[in-house]
C-alpha positions in Angstrom: -3.2 29.9 -4.4 -2.6 27.3 -7.2 -4.3 26.7 -10.5 -4.5 23.0 -11.5 -5.9 20.8 -14.2 -7.2 17.4 -12.8 -7.8 14.9 -15.6 -9.9 12.0 -14.6 -11.6 14.1 -11.9 -14.7 11.9 -11.9 -12.8 8.7 -11.3 -12.1 7.2 -7.9 -8.7 8.7 -6.9 -9.3 11.7 -9.1 -12.5 12.6 -7.1 -10.6 12.5 -3.8 -7.8 14.7 -5.2 -10.3 17.1 -6.7 -12.1 17.5 -3.4 -8.9 18.1 -1.6 -7.7 20.8 -4.1 -11.1 22.5 -3.9 -11.1 22.5 -0.1 -7.7 24.2 -0.2 -9.1 27.0 -2.4 -7.2 26.1 -5.5 -8.7 26.8 -8.9 -9.5 23.5 -10.5 -10.2 22.8 -14.1 -11.7 19.3 -14.1 -11.3 17.1 -17.3 -13.1 13.8 -17.7 -14.1 11.7 -20.7 -16.9 10.2 -18.6 -16.3 6.5 -19.3 -18.3 3.7 -17.7 -16.3 4.1 -14.5 -16.9 7.8 -14.0 -19.2 9.1 -11.3 -21.3 11.8 -13.0 -23.0 12.6 -9.7 -19.8 14.2 -8.5 -20.4 17.1 -10.9 -23.2 18.3 -8.7 -21.0 18.3 -5.6 -18.1 20.0 -7.4 -20.3 22.6 -8.9 -21.0 24.0 -5.5 -17.4 25.3 -5.4 -16.9 28.6 -7.3 -13.3 27.6 -7.9 -14.3 24.6 -10.1 -15.0 24.4 -13.8 -15.4 21.3 -15.9 -14.9 20.2 -19.5 -16.0 16.8 -20.8 -13.1 15.7 -23.0 -10.8 12.8 -23.7 -7.2 13.8 -22.8 -6.3 12.7 -26.4 -8.6 15.5 -27.7 -7.4 18.4 -25.5 -6.1 21.1 -27.9 -4.7 23.7 -25.4 -4.2 24.4 -21.7 -5.1 27.6 -19.9 -2.4 29.1 -17.8 -2.0 26.8 -14.8 0.6 25.6 -12.3 0.0 21.9 -12.4 -1.6 19.2 -14.6 -2.5 16.3 -12.4 -3.1 13.3 -14.7 -5.4 10.8 -13.1 -7.1 9.9 -16.4 -6.4 6.2 -17.2 -7.8 2.8 -17.9 -6.9 0.8 -14.8 -8.5 -2.6 -14.6 -6.0 -5.4 -15.2 -8.7 -7.9 -16.3 -10.0 -5.5 -18.9 -6.5 -4.9 -20.3 -6.0 -8.7 -20.7 -9.2 -9.0 -22.6 -8.5 -6.0 -24.8 -5.6 -3.5 -24.6 -6.6 -1.0 -27.2 -8.3 1.5 -24.9 -5.3 1.2 -22.5 -2.9 2.1 -25.2 -5.0 5.0 -26.3 -5.6 6.5 -22.8 -2.5 5.5 -20.8 0.1 6.1 -23.5 -1.3 8.3 -26.3 -3.2 10.5 -23.9 -0.1 11.1 -21.8 1.8 11.9 -25.0 -0.8 14.6 -25.9 -0.5 16.2 -22.4 3.2 16.3 -22.7 3.0 18.0 -26.1 0.5 20.5 -24.8 2.9 21.3 -21.9 5.9 21.4 -24.2 4.2 23.9 -26.5 2.5 25.9 -23.8 2.8 29.6 -24.6 0.9 31.3 -21.8 1.5 34.5 -19.8 3.4 32.6 -17.2 7.1 32.2 -17.9 7.2 28.7 -16.5 5.4 25.7 -18.1 3.0 23.8 -15.9 4.4 20.8 -14.1 2.9 17.4 -15.0 2.0 15.3 -12.0 1.8 11.9 -13.6 -0.1 9.4 -11.5 1.5 6.0 -12.2 1.2 2.7 -10.3 3.1 0.3 -8.1 2.4 -2.3 -10.8 5.0 -0.8 -13.1 7.7 -2.4 -11.0 6.2 -5.9 -11.3 5.9 -8.2 -8.3 8.4 -8.7 -5.5 8.5 -11.7 -3.1 10.6 -10.1 -0.4 11.4 -6.5 0.5 10.0 -3.4 -1.3 10.6 -1.5 -4.5 12.4 1.9 -4.4 11.9 4.6 -7.0 15.2 3.7 -8.8 14.3 0.0 -9.4 14.0 -1.4 -12.9 10.4 -1.4 -14.3 9.2 -4.9 -15.1 5.4 -4.8 -15.7 3.6 -8.1 -15.9 0.3 -7.2 -17.7 -0.9 -4.9 -20.5 -2.3 -2.3 -18.0 1.0 -1.9 -16.1 2.9 -2.0 -19.3 1.0 1.0 -20.6 1.6 2.9 -17.4 5.3 2.1 -17.5 5.5 3.3 -21.1 3.9 6.6 -20.0 6.5 7.0 -17.3 9.2 6.6 -19.9 7.6 9.2 -22.1 7.3 11.6 -19.2 11.0 11.2 -18.3 12.1 11.6 -22.0 10.0 14.8 -22.5 11.5 16.1 -19.3 15.0 15.6 -20.5 14.6 16.4 -24.1 12.0 19.2 -24.0 12.5 20.5 -20.4 8.9 19.5 -19.5 8.7 19.8 -15.7 7.2 16.6 -14.1 6.9 14.5 -11.0 5.9 10.8 -11.3 3.8 9.4 -8.5 3.4 5.6 -8.0 0.7 4.7 -5.5 -0.3 1.3 -4.3 -3.8 -0.3 -4.3 -6.4 2.2 -3.2 -9.7 1.6 -1.4 -12.5 3.7 -0.1 -16.1 4.7 -0.7 -16.7 5.6 -4.4 -14.6 2.9 -6.1 -16.0 1.4 -9.2 -17.5 -2.1 -8.7 -15.0 -3.9 -10.9 -12.4 -3.6 -8.1 -12.0 -6.3 -5.4 -13.6 -4.6 -2.4 -16.8 -3.1 -3.9 -17.2 -6.2 -6.1 -17.1 -8.5 -3.1 -19.7 -6.4 -1.3 -22.0 -6.4 -4.3 -21.7 -10.2 -4.6 -22.7 -10.5 -0.9 -25.7 -8.2 -1.5 -26.8 -10.5 -4.4 -26.1 -13.6 -2.4 -23.6 -14.8 -4.9 -20.1 -16.1 -4.4 -17.2 -13.7 -4.6 -14.8 -14.6 -7.5 -11.2 -14.6 -6.2 -8.2 -15.1 -8.4 -5.4 -17.6 -7.7 -6.9 -18.9 -4.4 -6.6 -15.4 -2.9 -2.9 -15.9 -2.3 -1.6 -12.7 -4.1 -0.5 -10.0 -1.5 -1.5 -6.4 -2.0 -0.7 -3.1 -0.2 -3.9 -1.1 0.7 -4.1 2.6 1.1 -7.2 4.8 1.6 -7.8 7.2 -1.3 -7.9 10.1 1.1 -4.4 9.3 2.2 -3.3 9.1 -1.4 -4.9 12.5 -2.1 -3.0 14.0 0.9 0.2 12.4 -0.4 -0.3 14.0 -3.8 -0.9 17.4 -2.3 2.2 17.0 -0.2 4.2 16.1 -3.3 2.9 19.2 -5.1 3.8 21.5 -2.2 7.1 19.9 -1.1 8.3 17.5 -3.8 11.1 18.1 -6.2 10.5 18.4 -9.9 12.0 15.6 -11.9 11.7 13.1 -9.1 9.6 9.9 -8.6 7.7 9.2 -5.3 6.2 6.0 -4.1 3.0 6.0 -2.1 2.4 2.9 0.0 1.4 3.3 3.6 2.8 0.0 4.8 -0.3 -2.2 5.2 -0.3 -5.4 3.2 -2.3 -8.6 3.3 -3.4 -11.5 1.1 -6.5 -11.0 -1.0 -8.2 -13.9 0.8 -7.7 -12.1 4.1 -9.2 -8.9 2.6 -12.3 -10.8 1.4 -12.7 -12.7 4.7 -12.7 -9.3 6.6 -15.4 -8.1 4.2 -17.5 -11.1 4.7 -17.2 -10.9 8.5 -18.0 -7.2 8.5 -21.1 -7.9 6.3 -22.4 -10.6 8.6 -21.2 -10.1 12.2 -22.7 -13.5 13.2 -20.2 -15.4 11.1 -17.6 -17.2 13.2 -13.8 -16.8 12.4 -13.5 -20.4 11.1 -16.4 -20.3 8.7 -16.3 -22.3 5.4 -15.0 -19.9 2.8 -16.3 -22.1 0.0 -19.8 -21.0 0.9 -18.9 -17.4 0.0 -16.0 -17.5 -2.4 -15.5 -18.9 -5.9 -11.8 -20.0 -6.1 -12.1 -21.4 -9.7 -10.8 -18.3 -11.5 -7.2 -17.5 -12.2 -5.6 -14.4 -13.8 -2.9 -14.7 -16.5 0.3 -13.0 -15.5 -0.8 -12.6 -11.9 1.7 -10.7 -9.7 2.3 -12.5 -6.4 3.0 -9.4 -4.3 3.4 -5.7 -4.6 5.4 -3.7 -2.1 6.7 -0.1 -2.1 9.3 1.7 0.0 7.8 5.2 0.5 10.4 6.6 2.9 11.2 9.3 0.3 7.7 10.6 0.5 7.6 10.3 4.3 10.7 12.5 4.5 8.4 15.3 3.1 6.2 14.9 6.2 3.4 12.7 4.9 2.1 9.6 6.7 -1.1 7.7 6.3 -4.0 8.4 8.8 -6.5 5.7 7.9 -6.5 2.2 9.3 -7.8 -0.5 7.0 -9.5 -2.6 9.6 -11.5 0.5 10.8 -12.3 1.8 7.3 -13.4 -1.5 5.8 -16.2 -1.7 8.4 -17.5 1.8 7.2 -17.2 0.8 3.5 -19.1 -2.4 4.0 -21.8 -0.7 6.0 -22.1 2.0 3.3 -22.5 -0.4 0.4 -24.6 -2.9 2.3 -27.3 -0.1 2.3 -26.5 1.4 -1.1 -26.6 -1.0 -4.1 -23.7 -0.7 -6.5 -24.7 -0.7 -10.1 
């Protein structure tokens, strides 16, 4: 049985990881600042587990760690558009917050002989974009926007504290996640909300950027696999191997929302192509063969899951 901290437990991926750990019977200390993107309703669900406890706290303000085996850091500011508008909160959470966690682990003086291992949840965006092929874990980091730059900086801190201070760590770089419970600023729930309101869906750069998509449950399973079988001091990509243009993602959402729409419908009736994002990455792609060698593989199919997600939010308004 493991004892874990999960920071950002009320966030999207954080909630899936928390559920998985609780179902495994692990003791979970949930930590969340409860920002605008947190789902406070999850506390009611998590409180049903006797192996869960919660503290509302910014990771910058944590002063100590109870004895634990792992600190799974999912606390982060993640929306690229917000980071372009203002990067201050991204610096504070994604860099300074990670620094505080590293210092807490470095200085940990609990009953256990071993320090807890930091599972730092990074992102595929730290590599920057790639036109052909896929990034492997040893590739140079070339982030393109303020968000991904702060995540890359955090990765550098983690590796430095690992080498200088012997802080045990594993860095995990997942691709774009999707699933029920994602905050509405992200592409899929935002598109469904626009359809509910009979408004056009804003789509950057004519929808041409290509993204990998992985269900949050598959990501949670990958993180558990890495905790149980991964090697301390290593980096693991999580991808799943499914990629498509953003325009294709949105078209699938529209067709799921209205099954009467024909394949060759006029996208201009549903999509606003007038917006462009500065520093837009043309394509993300990860080679996750290192993770798959541990026995993990994705189980969710995008084209099946997107129908369930659209049906869910079609009948449940997203604020």
